C-alpha positions in Angstrom: 10.0 -11.7 28.3 12.3 -11.8 25.3 15.2 -14.2 25.1 17.7 -11.6 24.0 19.4 -8.7 25.7 18.9 -5.3 24.0 22.2 -3.4 23.6 21.3 0.0 24.9 23.2 3.0 23.5 24.7 5.8 25.5 24.4 9.4 24.2 28.2 10.0 24.0 29.5 12.0 21.1 32.2 10.3 19.1 33.3 11.1 15.6 33.7 8.7 12.8 37.4 9.3 12.8 37.7 8.4 16.4 35.6 5.3 15.8 37.7 4.2 12.8 41.0 4.7 14.8 39.9 2.2 17.4 38.2 -0.4 15.1 39.2 -2.6 12.1 38.7 -1.1 8.7 35.1 -2.0 7.7 32.9 0.2 5.5 30.9 2.3 7.9 27.2 3.0 7.6 24.8 4.3 10.2 23.4 1.1 11.6 19.7 1.0 12.5 19.3 2.1 16.1 22.2 4.6 16.4 21.5 7.6 18.5 21.6 10.2 15.7 18.5 8.6 14.3 16.5 9.5 17.3 15.4 13.0 16.4 12.4 15.2 17.1 12.8 17.0 13.8 10.5 16.4 11.0 12.1 14.2 8.3 13.2 16.2 5.3 11.2 16.0 2.1 13.1 14.4 -0.7 12.8 14.2 -4.5 9.4 14.6 -5.9 7.7 15.5 -2.6 9.9 18.5 -1.7 8.0 21.6 -0.7 10.7 23.6 -2.5 10.2 21.9 -5.8 10.8 24.3 -8.7 7.8 25.3 -10.8 9.2 23.6 -14.0 9.6 20.4 -12.1 6.0 20.6 -10.9 4.8 21.2 -14.5 6.8 18.3 -15.7 5.3 16.0 -13.1 1.9 17.4 -13.8 2.3 16.5 -17.5 3.5 13.0 -16.6 0.6 12.5 -14.2 -1.9 12.9 -17.0 -0.7 9.6 -18.5 -1.1 7.6 -15.3 -3.7 9.2 -13.0 -6.5 10.4 -15.2 -7.1 7.6 -17.7 -10.1 6.4 -15.7 -11.9 9.6 -15.0 -10.9 11.0 -18.4 -12.7 8.2 -20.3 -15.9 8.5 -18.2 -17.6 10.7 -20.8 -17.7 7.6 -23.0 -20.5 6.0 -20.9 -21.9 8.4 -18.2 -24.9 9.7 -20.2 -25.7 6.3 -21.7 -25.8 4.8 -18.2 -27.8 7.8 -16.7 -30.4 7.9 -19.5 -30.7 4.1 -19.9 -34.5 4.5 -20.4 -34.2 7.5 -22.7 -34.7 11.3 -22.1 -38.3 11.9 -21.0 -38.1 15.8 -20.8 -35.9 18.2 -22.5 -34.9 19.9 -19.3 -33.8 16.6 -17.8 -30.6 17.1 -19.7 -30.0 20.3 -17.7 -30.7 18.6 -14.4 -28.3 15.8 -15.1 -25.6 18.2 -16.4 -26.0 20.3 -13.2 -25.6 17.0 -11.2 -22.5 16.2 -13.1 -21.0 19.6 -12.7 -21.5 19.8 -8.9 -20.5 16.1 -8.4 -17.2 16.6 -10.3 -16.6 19.8 -8.3 -17.4 18.4 -4.9 -15.9 14.9 -5.0 -12.8 14.7 -7.3 -11.9 18.3 -7.1 -12.7 19.5 -3.5 -12.6 16.2 -1.7 -9.7 14.4 -3.3 -7.5 17.1 -4.8 -7.7 19.6 -1.9 -8.5 17.5 1.2 -7.7 13.8 0.8 -4.3 14.4 -0.8 -3.3 16.1 2.5 -3.6 12.6 4.1 -0.7 11.1 2.3 1.7 8.8 4.2 5.1 10.3 3.4 3.8 11.0 -0.1 2.0 7.6 -0.6 -1.8 7.4 -0.9 -4.5 4.7 -0.9 -6.6 2.9 1.7 -3.7 1.2 3.3 -1.8 4.5 3.6 -4.7 5.9 5.6 -4.8 2.8 7.8 -1.1 2.9 8.4 -1.4 6.6 9.5 -4.0 5.5 12.1 -1.9 2.5 13.2 1.1 4.7 13.8 -0.8 7.3 15.9 -2.9 4.8 17.8 -2.1 1.2 18.9 -4.8 -0.4 16.8 -2.7 -3.1 14.9 -3.9 -6.6 15.7 -0.4 -8.1 15.3 1.7 -7.5 18.5 5.1 -7.1 16.7 5.6 -3.5 17.5 8.9 -2.5 19.1 9.9 0.8 20.8 12.8 1.1 18.3 10.3 1.3 15.4 9.7 5.0 16.3 13.4 5.7 15.5 12.7 5.2 11.8 12.7 8.6 10.2 9.5 8.1 8.2 7.6 6.9 11.3 7.1 10.3 12.9 3.8 12.1 12.3 3.4 15.8 12.2 0.8 16.7 14.8 -0.6 20.2 14.3 -1.6 20.7 17.9 -2.9 19.1 21.0 -5.7 21.5 21.7 -8.6 19.0 21.3 -9.6 16.6 23.9 -11.7 14.7 21.4 -8.6 13.4 19.7 -7.2 11.7 22.8 -10.6 10.3 23.7 -11.1 8.7 20.3 -7.5 7.4 20.4 -8.0 5.8 23.8 -11.4 4.3 22.7 -9.8 2.7 19.6 -6.9 1.3 21.6 -9.1 -0.3 24.2 -11.7 -1.8 21.9 -10.8 -5.0 20.1 -13.9 -4.7 18.1 -12.9 -1.2 16.9 -9.4 -2.5 15.9 -11.0 -5.4 14.0 -13.6 -3.1 12.4 -10.8 -0.7 11.1 -9.0 -3.7 9.6 -12.1 -5.0 7.9 -13.1 -1.8 6.3 -9.5 -1.4 5.1 -9.8 -4.8 3.5 -13.2 -3.9 2.1 -11.7 -0.8 0.5 -8.8 -2.8 -0.9 -11.1 -5.5 -2.3 -13.4 -2.8 -3.9 -10.3 -1.2 -5.6 -9.5 -4.7 -7.0 -13.1 -5.0 -8.2 -12.8 -1.5 -9.8 -9.8 -2.7 -11.7 -11.9 -5.6 -13.1 -14.7 -3.3 -14.2 -12.6 -0.4 -15.5 -11.0 -2.3 -18.4 -14.3 -3.9 -19.3 -16.4 -0.8 -19.5 -13.7 1.5 -20.9 -12.6 -0.8 -23.8 -16.2 -1.9 -24.5 -17.4 1.8 -24.7 -14.5 2.7 -27.0 -14.9 -0.2 -29.3 -18.7 0.3 -29.4 -18.1 3.6 -31.1 -17.5 1.7 -34.4 -21.3 1.2 -34.7 -21.5 4.8 -35.9 -19.4 3.9 -38.9 -21.0 0.5 -39.7 -24.0 -1.4 -38.6 -22.6 -4.7 -39.7 -21.0 -5.4 -36.3 -23.4 -6.9 -33.7 -23.0 -6.4 -30.0 -21.6 -9.9 -29.6 -18.9 -9.0 -32.2 -18.0 -5.8 -30.3 -17.7 -7.8 -27.1 -15.5 -10.3 -28.9 -13.1 -7.5 -30.2 -13.0 -6.0 -26.7 -12.1 -9.4 -25.2 -9.2 -9.7 -27.7 -7.9 -6.2 -26.7 -8.2 -7.1 -23.0 -6.4 -10.4 -23.3 -3.6 -8.6 -25.1 -3.4 -5.9 -22.4 -3.0 -8.5 -19.6 -0.5 -10.6 -21.5 1.9 -7.7 -21.8 1.8 -6.8 -18.1 4.9 -9.0 -17.4 7.1 -6.6 -19.3 6.4 -3.8 -16.8 3.9 -1.9 -18.8 3.2 0.6 -16.0 5.7 2.7 -18.0 3.0 3.3 -20.6 1.6 6.0 -18.4 4.7 8.1 -19.0 5.0 7.1 -22.6 1.4 7.9 -23.5 1.0 11.1 -21.5 0.9 12.9 -24.8 -2.0 10.7 -26.0 -4.1 11.4 -22.9 -3.2 15.1 -23.2 -4.5 15.0 -26.8 -7.6 13.2 -25.6 -8.4 15.9 -23.1 -7.8 18.6 -25.7 -10.1 16.9 -28.2 -13.0 16.2 -25.8 -12.7 19.8 -24.5 -12.5 21.3 -27.9 -15.4 19.2 -29.3 -17.4 20.0 -26.2 -16.9 23.7 -26.8 -17.8 23.3 -30.5 -21.1 21.5 -29.6 -22.0 24.2 -27.1 -21.6 26.9 -29.8 -23.3 24.9 -32.5 -26.2 23.3 -30.8 -27.3 25.1 -27.6 -25.5 27.8 -25.7 -28.4 28.0 -23.2 -27.1 24.7 -21.7 -24.7 26.9 -19.6 -27.6 27.8 -17.3 -27.3 24.3 -15.8 -24.8 25.9 -13.4 -27.9 26.9 -11.5 -28.7 24.0 -9.0 -32.4 24.7 -9.3 -32.4 22.4 -12.3 -31.4 19.5 -10.0 -34.4 20.2 -7.8 -36.8 20.4 -10.8 -35.2 17.1 -12.2 -36.1 15.3 -9.0 -39.6 16.8 -8.8 -40.4 15.7 -12.4 -38.8 12.2 -12.2 -39.0 11.3 -8.5 -37.8 7.8 -8.0 -36.4 7.5 -11.6 -34.2 10.6 -10.8 -32.9 8.9 -7.7 -32.1 5.7 -9.6 -30.3 7.7 -12.3 -27.8 8.9 -9.7 -26.1 5.5 -10.2 -25.2 6.7 -13.7 -24.2 10.2 -12.8 -21.7 9.0 -10.2 -19.7 7.3 -12.9 -18.3 10.8 -13.8 -16.2 10.5 -10.6 -14.5 7.2 -11.5 -10.8 7.5 -10.9 -11.1 9.8 -7.9 -9.4 7.1 -5.8 -6.7 6.8 -8.5 -5.8 10.5 -7.7 -5.0 9.4 -4.2 -3.5 6.0 -4.9 -1.1 7.2 -7.5 0.1 10.4 -5.8 3.3 8.6 -4.7 4.6 8.6 -8.2 4.4 12.4 -8.4 3.6 15.1 -5.8 0.5 16.7 -4.4 1.2 20.0 -6.1 1.6 18.3 -9.5 -1.7 16.5 -9.2 -3.4 19.7 -8.2 -1.9 21.6 -11.2 -2.8 19.0 -13.8 -6.4 18.5 -12.4 -7.1 22.3 -12.3 -5.4 23.3 -15.5 -6.4 20.6 -17.9 -8.5 17.6 -16.7 -11.3 19.4 -14.8 -12.0 22.1 -17.5 -11.8 19.5 -20.3 -14.3 17.2 -18.5 -16.7 20.1 -17.8 -16.6 21.1 -21.5 -17.1 17.5 -22.7 -20.2 16.9 -20.6 -21.6 20.4 -21.4 -21.1 19.8 -25.1 -22.8 16.4 -24.9 -25.7 18.0 -23.1 -26.0 20.7 -25.8 -26.1 18.0 -28.4 -28.7 16.0 -26.5 -31.0 19.0 -26.1 -31.3 19.0 -29.9 -31.1 15.2 -30.4 -32.8 13.5 -27.3 -33.0 10.1 -29.0 -29.2 9.8 -29.1 -28.7 9.3 -25.4 -27.7 5.6 -25.8 -24.5 6.7 -27.6 -24.2 10.4 -26.8 -20.4 10.6 -27.0 -19.7 9.3 -30.5 -22.9 10.8 -32.0 -21.9 14.2 -30.8 -18.5 14.0 -32.5 -18.4 16.0 -35.8 -18.1 13.8 -38.9 -14.5 14.7 -39.9 -13.3 14.0 -36.3 -15.0 10.6 -35.9 -12.1 8.3 -36.9 -9.4 10.3 -35.0 -11.6 10.3 -31.9 -12.3 6.6 -32.3 -8.6 5.7 -32.4 -7.7 8.0 -29.6 -10.6 6.7 -27.5 -9.3 3.1 -27.9 -5.8 4.2 -26.8 -7.2 6.2 -23.9 -9.3 3.3 -22.7 -6.3 1.0 -22.8 -4.2 3.5 -20.8 -7.1 3.9 -18.3 -7.2 0.1 -17.9 -3.4 -0.1 -17.5 -3.4 2.5 -14.7 -6.0 0.6 -12.7 -4.2 -2.8 -13.3 -0.9 -1.3 -12.1 -2.7 0.3 -9.2 -4.1 -3.1 -8.2 -0.7 -4.6 -8.2 0.5 -1.9 -5.8 -2.5 -2.3 -3.5 -2.0 -6.1 -3.3 1.7 -5.5 -2.6 0.8 -3.2 0.3 -1.7 -5.6 1.8 0.7 -8.5 1.3 3.4 -6.6 3.2 1.0 -6.0 6.2 0.0 -9.7 6.4 -3.4 -9.2 4.9 -3.0 -11.2 1.7 -1.7 -14.7 0.9 1.9 -15.1 -0.4 2.1 -14.3 -4.1 5.1 -13.6 -6.4 6.0 -9.9 -6.6 8.1 -8.9 -9.6 9.9 -5.6 -9.5 9.5 -4.2 -13.1 11.5 -0.9 -12.9 15.0 0.0 -11.7 14.0 3.6 -11.4 10.6 3.4 -9.7 10.3 1.1 -6.7 6.5 1.2 -6.6 6.1 -0.5 -10.0 5.5 -4.2 -9.5 3.9 -7.1 -11.4 2.1 -10.0 -9.7 1.4 -12.9 -12.0 -1.3 -14.6 -10.0 -3.3 -11.3 -9.7 -2.8 -10.5 -13.3 -4.4 -13.8 -14.5 -7.2 -13.5 -12.0 -8.0 -10.0 -13.3 -7.8 -11.2 -16.9 -10.2 -14.1 -16.4 -12.6 -11.8 -14.4 -12.5 -9.1 -17.1 -13.2 -11.6 -19.9 -16.0 -13.1 -17.9 -17.6 -9.7 -17.2 -17.3 -8.5 -20.8 -18.7 -11.7 -22.3 -21.4 -12.0 -19.7 -22.8 -8.4 -19.7 -21.8 -7.3 -23.3 -23.2 -3.7 -22.8 -21.9 -0.7 -20.9 -25.3 -0.1 -19.2 -25.2 -3.4 -17.3 -21.5 -3.0 -16.5 -22.2 0.5 -15.3 -24.7 -0.7 -12.8 -21.9 -2.8 -11.3 -19.2 -0.2 -11.7 -21.1 2.4 -9.6 -21.2 0.3 -6.5 -17.4 -0.2 -6.6 -16.7 3.5 -7.1 -19.1 4.8 -4.4 -18.1 2.2 -1.8 -14.4 3.1 -2.1 -15.2 6.8 -1.8 -17.4 6.3 1.3 -14.8 4.1 3.1 -12.1 6.7 2.3 -14.3 9.4 3.9 -14.8 7.2 7.0 -11.0 6.8 7.5 -10.4 10.4 6.7 -12.8 11.6 9.4 -10.8 9.5 11.9 -7.6 11.2 10.7 -9.2 14.6 10.9 -10.1 14.0 14.6 -7.1 12.2 15.9 -4.1 13.3 13.8 -5.0 16.7 12.2 -7.1 17.7 15.2 -9.4 19.6 12.8 -12.0 22.0 14.2 -15.1 20.0 15.0 -17.3 22.3 13.0 -15.3 21.7 9.9 -15.5 18.0 10.4 -19.3 18.3 10.8 -19.4 20.4 7.6 -17.5 17.7 5.7 -19.8 15.0 6.9 -23.1 16.8 6.1 -21.9 17.9 2.7 -19.6 15.4 1.1 -20.7 12.5 3.4 -24.3 13.1 2.6 -23.7 13.3 -1.1 -21.8 10.0 -1.1 -24.5 8.2 1.0 -27.1 9.4 -1.5 -25.1 8.0 -4.4 -24.5 4.8 -2.4 -28.2 4.3 -1.8 -28.8 4.7 -5.5 -26.2 2.2 -6.7 -27.4 -0.4 -4.2 -30.9 -0.1 -5.7 -29.4 -1.7 -8.8 -28.1 -4.7 -6.9 -30.1 -7.2 -9.0 -29.2 -5.4 -12.3 -25.5 -6.1 -12.0 -24.7 -4.3 -8.8 -24.1 -7.7 -7.1 -21.0 -8.3 -9.1 -18.5 -6.0 -7.3 -20.0 -7.1 -4.0 -19.5 -10.7 -4.9 -15.9 -10.0 -5.9 -15.3 -8.1 -2.7 -16.9 -10.8 -0.6 -14.6 -13.4 -2.1 -11.5 -11.3 -1.8 -12.3 -10.2 1.8 -12.9 -13.8 2.8 -9.4 -14.7 1.4 -7.8 -11.7 3.1 -9.5 -12.3 6.4 -8.8 -16.0 6.6 -5.1 -15.4 5.9 -4.8 -12.5 8.3 -6.7 -14.2 11.0 -4.6 -17.4 11.0 -1.4 -15.3 10.6 -2.3 -13.5 13.8 -3.1 -16.7 15.6 0.2 -18.2 14.6 2.1 -15.1 15.8 0.3 -15.2 19.2 1.1 -18.9 19.5 4.8 -18.3 18.8 4.8 -15.4 21.2 3.2 -17.5 24.0 5.6 -20.5 23.4 8.9 -18.7 22.6 12.0 -20.2 24.2 13.0 -18.7 27.6 16.6 -17.3 28.1 17.4 -20.1 30.5 16.2 -22.8 28.1 18.1 -21.2 25.2 21.4 -21.2 27.2 20.7 -24.8 28.2 20.3 -25.8 24.5 23.6 -24.1 23.4 25.6 -25.5 26.3 24.3 -29.1 26.0 27.3 -31.4 25.8 25.6 -33.5 23.2 25.2 -30.4 21.0 28.1 -29.9 18.6 29.0 -26.6 16.8 29.9 -26.9 13.2 31.6 -24.3 11.0 29.4 -21.9 9.0 26.6 -19.4 9.4 23.0 -20.3 9.7 20.0 -18.0 9.1 16.9 -19.1 10.9 13.9 -17.4 9.4 10.9 -16.6 11.6 8.2 -14.0 11.9 8.6 -13.5 15.6 10.6 -10.4 16.5 10.3 -10.5 20.3 12.3 -13.7 21.0 13.3 -17.1 19.7 10.4 -19.2 18.2 9.5 -22.6 19.5 10.4 -24.3 16.2 14.1 -23.7 17.0 13.9 -26.1 19.9 12.1 -28.6 17.7 15.0 -28.4 15.3 17.8 -29.0 17.8 15.8 -31.9 19.3 16.1 -33.7 15.9 19.4 -32.3 14.7 21.9 -32.1 17.6 24.3 -29.7 15.7 24.4 -25.9 15.5 26.5 -23.7 13.2 29.2 -21.6 14.8 27.2 -18.4 14.0 23.4 -18.3 14.3 21.3 -15.4 13.1 17.6 -15.4 13.8 16.1 -13.4 10.9 12.6 -12.0 11.1 11.0 -10.0 8.2 8.8 -7.3 9.6 6.6 -4.8 7.9 6.1 -1.4 9.5 3.1 0.9 9.0 5.1 3.3 6.8 5.6 3.4 3.0 9.3 3.0 3.0 12.1 2.3 5.5 15.5 3.9 4.6 18.1 1.2 3.8 20.4 2.5 6.6 17.7 2.0 9.2 16.4 -1.3 8.0 18.4 -3.8 10.0 18.2 -4.0 13.8 20.4 -6.4 15.6 20.4 -7.8 19.1 22.8 -10.2 20.6 21.5 -13.4 22.2 23.3 -13.5 25.6 25.7 -14.8 26.8 28.2 -13.6 24.2 29.9 -17.0 23.9 26.8 -18.4 22.2 27.7 -16.2 19.1 24.0 -15.9 18.2 22.1 -12.8 17.1 18.6 -11.7 16.4 18.0 -9.5 13.4 14.7 -7.7 12.6 14.7 -6.7 9.0 12.0 -4.0 8.6 10.3 -3.0 5.4 7.7 -0.4 4.5 4.6 -1.6 2.6 6.0 -0.2 -0.6 9.6 -1.6 -0.2 11.0 -4.5 -2.1 13.6 -7.0 -0.9 17.2 -6.2 -1.8 18.8 -8.3 -4.5 22.0 -8.7 -2.3 20.1 -9.3 0.9 22.5 -11.8 2.5 25.6 -9.7 1.7 23.9 -6.6 3.1 22.9 -8.5 6.3 26.5 -9.7 6.8 27.8 -6.2 6.4 25.3 -4.8 8.9 26.2 -7.6 11.4 29.8 -6.7 11.3 28.9 -3.0 11.8 26.7 -4.1 14.8 29.7 -5.9 16.4 31.8 -2.8 15.9 29.2 -0.5 17.5 28.5 -2.9 20.4 32.2 -2.9 21.2 32.4 0.8 21.0 29.5 1.2 23.5 31.2 -1.2 25.9 34.4 0.8 25.6 32.5 4.1 26.3 30.8 2.4 29.3 34.3 1.6 30.7 35.3 5.2 30.2 32.3 6.5 32.1 32.8 4.0 34.8 36.5 4.9 35.2 35.6 8.6 35.5 32.9 7.9 38.1 35.4 5.8 40.1 38.1 8.5 39.9 35.7 11.3 41.0 34.4 9.1 43.9 38.0 8.7 45.2 39.4 12.1 44.5 41.8 12.0 47.5 43.5 8.8 46.2 43.4 9.8 42.6 47.1 10.3 42.1 47.9 6.9 43.7 45.3 4.9 41.9 45.2 6.7 38.6 47.8 4.6 36.8 46.4 1.3 38.1 42.9 2.3 36.9 44.1 3.4 33.5 46.1 0.2 33.0 43.1 -1.9 33.9 40.8 0.1 31.6 43.2 -0.1 28.7 43.6 -3.9 29.3 39.9 -4.3 29.2 39.5 -2.1 26.1 42.3 -4.1 24.3 40.5 -7.3 25.3 37.2 -6.1 23.9 38.9 -5.0 20.6 40.6 -8.4 20.4 37.2 -10.2 20.8 35.6 -7.9 18.3 38.4 -8.6 15.7 38.0 -12.3 16.3 34.2 -12.2 15.9 34.4 -10.2 12.7 37.0 -12.5 11.3 34.8 -15.5 12.1 31.8 -13.9 10.4 33.9 -13.1 7.2 35.3 -16.7 7.2 31.9 -18.2 7.6 30.5 -16.0 4.8 33.3 -16.4 2.3 34.6 -19.9 2.9 31.7 -22.0 4.3 28.6 -20.1 3.1 25.1 -19.7 4.6 22.6 -22.4 5.5 19.0 -21.3 5.5 16.6 -22.8 8.0 12.9 -22.3 7.2 10.1 -23.1 9.5 7.5 -25.3 7.7 4.6 -25.0 10.1 1.5 -27.2 9.9 -1.4 -25.3 11.4 -4.5 -27.2 12.9 -7.3 -26.2 15.1 -7.1 -27.4 18.7 -9.4 -30.1 19.9 -11.6 -27.7 21.9 -12.1 -25.4 18.9 -15.6 -24.7 17.6 -16.9 -25.6 14.1 -16.2 -22.2 12.6 -12.6 -22.1 13.9 -12.0 -25.6 12.5 -13.3 -24.6 9.1 -11.2 -21.4 9.1 -7.9 -23.1 10.1 -8.1 -26.7 8.9 -9.8 -26.1 5.6 -9.8 -22.5 4.4 -6.3 -21.5 5.5 -4.6 -24.8 4.6 -6.3 -24.7 1.2 -4.7 -21.3 0.5 -1.3 -22.3 1.9 -1.0 -25.4 -0.1 -2.0 -23.7 -3.4 0.1 -20.5 -3.0 3.8 -19.8 -2.8 5.9 -21.0 0.1 8.3 -19.0 2.2 11.4 -20.1 0.2 9.8 -18.9 -3.0 8.9 -15.5 -1.6 12.4 -15.0 0.0 14.1 -16.4 -3.1 16.2 -18.9 -1.1 18.4 -21.4 -3.1 17.2 -24.9 -2.5 20.6 -26.5 -2.2 21.4 -24.3 0.9 18.0 -24.7 2.5 16.7 -26.9 5.3 13.0 -27.0 6.1 12.0 -27.6 9.7 8.5 -29.0 10.2 6.3 -28.4 13.3 2.6 -28.5 14.0 0.9 -25.6 15.7 -2.4 -26.3 17.5 -4.2 -22.9 17.5 
């Protein structure tokens, strides 16, 4: 089907010294596709994710993680009780019931679920909704874009560790997913929903965190109205978003001491309040108080779950940010500092509320001892800014992942750190978040109303993560079915209970994250749907090998000096737009490279495995196809063209080496087949073989020289497809709206290919063509 010939490799050992002795002197790297990359061994762990990491390295990472991972969940004591007791405390023991709910919710969801279960589902150390989806796509063929190649499995990060094959249920589920188009689409949609909810979370986190912290000033002065507090919060939020361009994801490391101080203070004040106000509050560890709370308050208790669940905010951040650290460091920091400090903080507030039930609307700052008020106020402002920063940076990473997998329109991605590849800045998303945060803060003004919206975003993401995790348990981990059932009836049941509660507050602000998610999902689905349609169109209309040879050998077609890179998304062959180009411009450069950027369902592709070349036959055409593969966390190299040229020369070397080895094997087979005449024909065979080898080396040297000359003397011309997409005449109304209006509106108002690939305009030629989908 493809219009290229794959150069297969023979498993013949040959040292680098032997290779260098028979080839020109070019810097050698292991090109993508070489046989030593095909390995059944598990890829080694590197850097931060090594299982042999020393204990002091783990402690260092654990300390650093406090500044990035826990800002969201760490600032939740600012607003949990005010959201839970929005109508006041009706019975003294209601405080014990809510404290018991908080204790078991924190223990069950952030601690047991995320820290000890979900963190096992990392994709080579990376977490998040798209990481889970990528794991499923690698194990089962559920991707809707047909750009998979057999060679993809040679990438070292692609291999999955499969514990066993003892369960039939795993293969049955895998087969069902692969056969059902609806199941594939449903998996993609819930991944998009989870991603859009995370983005919605990053809108609400800065609003509620900063507003709660600034609102604490009311304890010092009553001169500030709620409108003035909202105004001050908006100023802080605008400043926070304006400094994103400088790569402020580094503040997590810089301010780890501040968040550590925050946890020490809230834990210490909590302990102080327990001793001073009511030590009997510790009996809330008995879950019977939860039962009594529901018996007394009935429906009101169920509705209040929407406030209780806010104590778990940031659970998804544990999973999303694990790539910056390691699973062990997250577990150490959570168990040693964060979890104990949060339990003490909530218990201390409960002890205070048992004695002062009228203070529920602002329990945090009212429970702070007088001399500690201003230090806590300042630290709370800083902690809320850090919490907001962590969610904003996380959103940039999530959008970058979805962009890489074709699930988000083209936006500018700026790499903000030379040391940490995952730290990116996206201007369009930054300004969208800023406007949304300002709108939410100015519109709602109080943390109670924002809390109603916040709860839906938090619980939806947790529930979707559980759904994807269950699939991974069944198909990849092959977990015992009884353990899966136990997970569903405990954690799954608790999450569904919280989900039902937060949905009840739909009209009280809960509609906001759903509206954000609906808008973002619409944008993501429109872009991905037409992206898939375009790919299928190119796949169905790609140029056949016979037609390609006819184009190159046409007498009216002239070959001009230089190297042309023809960018396309099609990896299986030559796209139809190439024929459209030559029909209008009857000239081709002496060297043609068809470049396709491709994203794999892995977090990173090692640089030495990134470029995969195929020669377009016959050899006299001097044309190649190059699939450049990235993981969803990879960024494009600065010296992309130079690297591609180097890899092309290496490919020509290896191709020649394989042909020489094929000649050697053929000669040995011929000799063994004519053993009786071996002495007579041996010299003639050796001479013929050496002549052919010499001819191959001569051709190789000429080709490498041509590549170097085209690169250094003439330069590169970039040919970019500028495809217009319209719905076909027989399309229904919905398809016309999707393609002709929604998609084209996004395409016209967002960045074009040359901006994304950073192609110089003076060397670029756009080729226009209309696709009827």
